[in-house]
C-alpha positions in Angstrom: 43.2 25.4 -20.7 40.6 24.2 -23.2 36.9 24.8 -23.8 34.6 21.9 -24.1 33.0 22.6 -27.4 35.7 21.4 -29.9 36.6 18.2 -28.1 32.9 17.7 -27.3 31.9 17.8 -30.9 34.6 15.4 -31.9 33.8 13.0 -29.1 30.1 13.0 -30.0 30.8 12.2 -33.5 33.0 9.3 -32.4 30.4 8.1 -29.9 27.6 8.1 -32.5 29.7 5.9 -34.7 30.7 3.6 -31.8 27.1 3.3 -30.7 26.0 2.4 -34.1 28.5 -0.4 -34.4 27.8 -1.7 -30.9 24.0 -1.4 -31.6 24.3 -3.4 -34.8 26.2 -6.3 -33.1 23.8 -6.2 -30.2 20.9 -6.4 -32.5 22.3 -9.6 -34.1 22.7 -11.2 -30.6 19.3 -10.1 -29.6 17.6 -11.5 -32.7 19.5 -14.8 -32.4 18.6 -15.1 -28.7 14.9 -14.3 -29.4 14.7 -16.7 -32.3 16.0 -19.6 -30.1 13.7 -18.6 -27.2 10.6 -18.6 -29.4 10.9 -22.4 -29.3 10.2 -22.4 -25.6 6.7 -23.1 -24.3 5.8 -19.5 -23.6 3.3 -17.3 -25.4 4.8 -14.5 -27.6 4.8 -11.0 -26.0 2.1 -8.7 -26.9 -0.3 -11.4 -28.1 -3.0 -10.4 -25.7 -3.2 -14.0 -24.4 -2.9 -13.0 -20.7 -6.4 -12.4 -19.3 -7.7 -12.4 -15.7 -5.9 -12.6 -12.4 -3.8 -15.7 -11.9 -2.6 -16.8 -8.5 0.4 -19.0 -8.3 -0.6 -20.5 -5.0 2.4 -19.1 -3.2 2.2 -16.7 -0.3 5.1 -14.4 0.7 5.0 -12.4 4.0 1.2 -13.0 4.0 0.8 -11.6 0.5 -0.5 -13.8 -2.4 1.7 -14.1 -5.5 0.1 -13.4 -8.8 1.5 -13.9 -12.4 -1.2 -11.9 -14.1 -3.7 -9.3 -13.0 -7.1 -8.0 -13.9 -8.2 -5.4 -11.3 -11.8 -6.2 -12.2 -11.5 -9.5 -10.6 -10.8 -7.9 -7.2 -13.5 -6.8 -4.6 -14.5 -3.1 -4.8 -14.0 -0.6 -2.1 -10.8 -2.2 -0.7 -6.9 -2.1 -0.9 -5.2 -5.3 -2.0 -1.5 -6.2 -1.8 0.3 -8.7 -3.9 3.7 -9.9 -5.1 3.9 -10.2 -8.9 6.0 -13.1 -10.1 8.6 -11.7 -12.4 11.5 -13.2 -14.3 13.6 -16.0 -12.8 17.0 -15.5 -11.2 20.0 -17.6 -12.3 19.2 -20.0 -9.5 15.7 -20.6 -10.8 13.8 -18.6 -8.2 11.8 -15.6 -9.2 12.2 -11.8 -8.7 9.0 -10.5 -7.1 7.5 -7.0 -7.6 5.5 -5.3 -4.9 1.9 -4.4 -6.1 -0.9 -2.4 -4.3 -4.3 -2.2 -5.9 -6.7 0.4 -4.4 -10.1 -0.4 -6.0 -12.8 2.2 -5.6 -16.3 1.5 -4.4 -17.6 2.8 -7.8 -16.4 2.1 -11.3 -14.1 4.6 -13.0 -10.8 5.3 -14.6 -7.7 3.1 -13.9 -4.4 5.0 -13.1 -1.1 3.2 -12.9 1.8 4.5 -10.7 5.2 3.1 -11.2 8.5 3.4 -9.4 11.8 1.4 -9.2 12.4 1.0 -12.9 16.0 2.1 -11.8 17.3 0.7 -8.6 18.9 3.9 -7.3 15.6 5.9 -7.5 14.2 6.0 -3.9 12.1 9.3 -3.8 9.6 7.8 -6.4 8.9 4.8 -4.0 8.2 7.2 -1.1 6.0 9.4 -3.4 3.7 6.5 -4.4 3.6 5.2 -0.8 2.5 8.8 0.2 -0.2 8.9 -2.5 -1.5 5.4 -1.6 -1.7 6.4 2.1 -4.1 9.2 1.2 -6.5 7.0 -0.8 -9.8 5.9 0.7 -11.3 3.2 -1.6 -14.8 3.8 -0.1 -14.7 7.3 -1.6 -13.0 6.4 -4.9 -14.4 5.8 -8.4 -12.0 3.7 -10.3 -8.7 2.1 -9.5 -5.1 3.0 -8.6 -2.5 0.3 -9.4 0.8 1.0 -7.7 3.9 -0.9 -8.9 6.7 0.0 -6.5 9.9 -1.9 -7.2 10.1 -2.9 -10.9 13.9 -3.7 -11.0 14.2 -5.7 -7.8 17.9 -6.8 -8.2 18.9 -3.3 -9.1 17.1 -1.9 -6.1 18.7 -4.5 -3.7 22.1 -3.2 -4.8 21.1 0.5 -5.0 22.3 0.2 -8.6 20.7 2.0 -11.5 20.8 -0.8 -14.0 19.8 -4.5 -13.8 22.8 -6.8 -13.1 22.2 -9.4 -15.8 24.4 -12.5 -15.8 23.9 -13.5 -19.5 27.5 -12.8 -20.7 29.4 -12.5 -17.5 27.8 -9.5 -15.6 26.1 -7.0 -17.8 24.4 -3.9 -16.4 21.3 -3.4 -18.5 19.0 -0.4 -18.3 15.5 -1.8 -18.2 14.2 1.6 -19.3 15.8 0.9 -22.7 13.8 -2.4 -23.0 10.1 -1.5 -22.9 7.7 -3.0 -23.8 10.0 -5.9 -23.3 9.7 -9.4 -24.8 8.7 -12.4 -22.6 10.9 -14.6 -24.8 13.7 -12.0 -25.1 17.5 -12.4 -25.1 18.1 -11.0 -21.5 16.4 -11.4 -18.1 15.4 -7.6 -17.9 13.8 -7.8 -21.4 11.8 -10.7 -20.3 10.9 -9.1 -16.9 9.8 -6.0 -18.8 7.6 -8.2 -21.1 6.0 -10.0 -18.2 5.2 -6.7 -16.4 4.0 -4.9 -19.5 1.7 -7.6 -20.9 0.4 -9.1 -17.6 0.3 -6.2 -15.2 0.6 -2.7 -16.6 -1.1 -2.6 -20.0 -4.2 -4.6 -19.0 -5.0 -2.3 -16.0 -4.1 1.2 -17.3 -6.1 4.1 -18.8 -3.4 6.5 -17.7 0.1 6.0 -16.2 2.8 7.9 -14.4 6.3 6.5 -14.2 8.4 8.2 -11.6 12.1 8.6 -11.8 15.1 10.6 -10.4 18.4 11.6 -11.8 21.1 9.0 -12.0 23.7 8.4 -9.3 26.2 11.3 -9.3 23.7 13.8 -10.8 21.1 16.1 -9.2 18.0 17.3 -11.0 15.3 20.0 -10.6 11.7 18.9 -10.1 10.4 18.4 -13.7 8.2 16.2 -15.9 9.4 14.6 -19.0 6.2 14.7 -21.2 5.2 14.8 -24.8 3.3 18.0 -24.8 1.9 17.5 -28.3 -0.3 14.8 -26.8 -3.3 16.5 -25.1 -3.7 14.1 -22.1 0.1 13.9 -21.4 0.2 17.7 -21.5 -2.8 17.9 -19.1 -1.1 15.5 -16.6 2.2 17.3 -16.8 0.8 20.7 -16.1 -1.1 19.5 -13.0 2.2 19.2 -11.0 3.3 22.3 -9.1 7.0 21.8 -10.1 9.6 24.0 -11.7 10.1 22.5 -15.2 8.6 20.5 -18.0 10.9 18.8 -20.6 8.8 18.5 -23.7 10.6 15.7 -25.3 10.0 12.0 -26.1 13.7 11.2 -25.3 14.3 7.5 -26.0 11.5 5.3 -27.7 12.1 2.5 -25.3 11.1 4.3 -22.1 8.2 2.9 -20.3 6.1 6.0 -20.8 6.6 5.8 -24.6 5.8 2.1 -24.7 2.5 2.8 -23.0 1.8 5.8 -25.3 2.4 3.5 -28.3 -0.6 1.2 -27.1 -2.8 4.1 -26.5 -2.2 4.8 -22.8 -1.4 8.4 -22.0 1.8 8.5 -19.7 4.4 10.9 -18.4 7.7 10.6 -16.5 8.1 12.8 -13.4 11.8 13.3 -12.3 12.1 13.9 -8.5 15.6 15.3 -8.0 18.6 13.2 -6.9 19.1 9.5 -6.7 19.7 7.4 -3.6 17.8 9.7 -1.2 14.3 10.4 0.0 13.9 14.1 -0.8 11.2 15.2 1.7 11.2 18.7 0.4 10.5 17.8 -3.3 8.2 14.8 -2.8 5.2 16.7 -1.6 5.1 18.6 -4.9 4.8 15.3 -6.8 2.3 13.9 -4.3 0.1 17.0 -4.9 0.5 16.7 -8.6 -0.4 13.0 -8.6 -3.5 13.7 -6.6 -4.4 16.4 -9.0 -4.2 13.8 -11.8 -6.5 11.4 -9.9 -8.9 14.3 -9.3 -8.9 15.2 -13.0 -10.0 11.7 -14.0 -12.6 11.5 -11.2 -10.8 8.7 -9.3 -10.8 10.7 -6.1 -13.2 13.6 -5.1 -12.2 17.1 -4.3 -10.9 20.3 -5.9 -7.6 20.5 -7.9 -4.8 21.8 -5.8 -1.8 23.9 -6.8 -0.5 23.3 -10.4 2.4 24.3 -12.6 0.6 27.4 -13.7 0.6 28.6 -10.0 4.4 28.3 -9.7 5.5 29.7 -13.1 6.6 26.4 -14.6 9.3 26.6 -17.3 8.8 24.6 -20.5 11.7 23.6 -22.8 11.8 21.1 -25.6 15.5 20.4 -25.8 18.4 19.7 -23.4 21.9 20.8 -23.9 24.5 18.7 -22.1 28.0 20.0 -21.3 30.5 17.1 -21.3 33.8 17.1 -19.6 36.9 17.0 -21.8 39.4 16.3 -19.1 39.7 14.4 -15.8 39.9 16.4 -12.7 38.2 18.1 -9.9 35.0 20.0 -10.9 33.8 23.4 -9.5 30.2 24.3 -10.5 29.5 27.9 -11.1 25.6 27.6 -11.4 22.7 26.4 -9.4 19.7 24.2 -10.3 16.9 26.3 -12.0 19.4 29.2 -12.6 18.8 30.9 -15.9 21.9 30.9 -18.1 22.9 32.7 -21.4 24.8 31.2 -24.3 28.5 31.3 -23.7 28.1 31.8 -19.9 30.8 29.9 -17.9 29.1 27.1 -15.9 32.1 25.1 -14.4 35.8 24.9 -14.2 38.1 21.8 -13.7 41.4 21.6 -12.0 44.1 18.8 -11.8 45.7 17.7 -8.6 48.1 20.6 -8.7 45.3 23.0 -8.6 45.9 24.2 -12.2 42.8 24.9 -14.2 42.7 22.4 -17.0 39.3 23.2 -18.6 36.6 25.8 -18.5 33.1 24.9 -19.5 30.4 27.1 -21.0 26.7 26.7 -21.9 26.0 26.5 -25.6 22.5 27.7 -25.3 20.3 30.1 -23.3 17.9 28.3 -20.9 17.6 27.0 -17.3 19.8 24.6 -15.6 17.9 21.3 -15.1 20.7 19.1 -13.8 24.4 18.8 -12.9 27.0 16.4 -11.7 27.3 16.1 -7.9 30.4 14.1 -7.7 33.4 16.3 -7.3 35.6 14.5 -9.8 35.0 13.4 -13.4 36.7 11.5 -16.2 36.6 12.9 -19.7 33.2 12.5 -21.4 31.0 12.7 -18.3 27.7 14.8 -18.4 28.5 17.8 -16.2 25.7 20.3 -16.6 22.3 20.0 -18.4 20.5 23.1 -19.7 16.8 22.9 -20.6 15.9 25.3 -23.5 13.4 25.9 -26.2 14.5 25.4 -29.8 12.9 25.9 -33.1 13.2 22.1 -33.8 12.9 19.8 -30.8 16.2 18.0 -30.4 16.4 14.5 -28.7 19.0 14.5 -26.0 22.2 12.4 -26.5 23.1 12.1 -22.8 19.7 12.4 -21.0 19.5 9.9 -18.1 16.0 9.7 -16.8 
């Protein structure tokens, strides 16, 4: 029997070293690939060269294809549906992204709603569909831009990461690529660059990028938000959900890339992957409608918010990692308050012998845990949200 703490610390030190080495070699490859790609006849990412709505001339299922969008080019008081032409496939065809523009009858703020950055995140798609179904452009002031299926190849496979064929088959997390690079060293980097420069950034005053937990993990309802930023705080608190994770997490998240160019953004997390959670989704629909009301895009009073449900705010996440392989028995529930040293799980081998017991290293609330009944060593098992004196960036956070 062995507690997770000793092996966990050793493993994290080893992983930090390994990640640093891998990151250094990856950076060299990326720089070499980008340098070569800059010779191509494509504008450099972030130059601001993409202006106006550009129609490719193609039509798919009755919807026009665009390669650039300016919502101001579209008729007011109407809903518009397009396919955005993303990066090319290995065969030379394109991945297309579904886009809905709801342009109000009157001018106003522009709010972007995004889902499908990860291919196994299905509740976010349904959430945005539900919001759009409630919008009446004749009563709106401003615009809602809905981008529903960012990582199309990942979504087709119900796979979290983009299956990139650059060096055999890589699985690349596009939420570690933003703002992307139209001339980058991988297809997802270029895809992110196209969307960021030609679709998202030019049409956003505020943005919400919806996610779920990764496959094999379940999460509470919470918002990842940088609460030191007034508008991000205001948006996050408008959702009647259970938790707020006050942390920037990784710099390459879409929300952070948008914040870096002056667009307030947050990242809601809607429970588990691979499902449509009809119990949790209404909370996020109400929160999104509250955001649209705050910025005057839709009329009406603000509904239920985080203050009405006693939302818990933490600025750090403690992740309990498995030290053994075996069958996992969880001893806590989502949103349960735990104390430092409290036992949260045990693990048995095939003989039924207990091979490991796991405890929380902090006092806080359970915000996520593994749903698969087995685990190898080094797998995130339980995540505890807590408040620390100095905000700690999570090592194993998987938005």
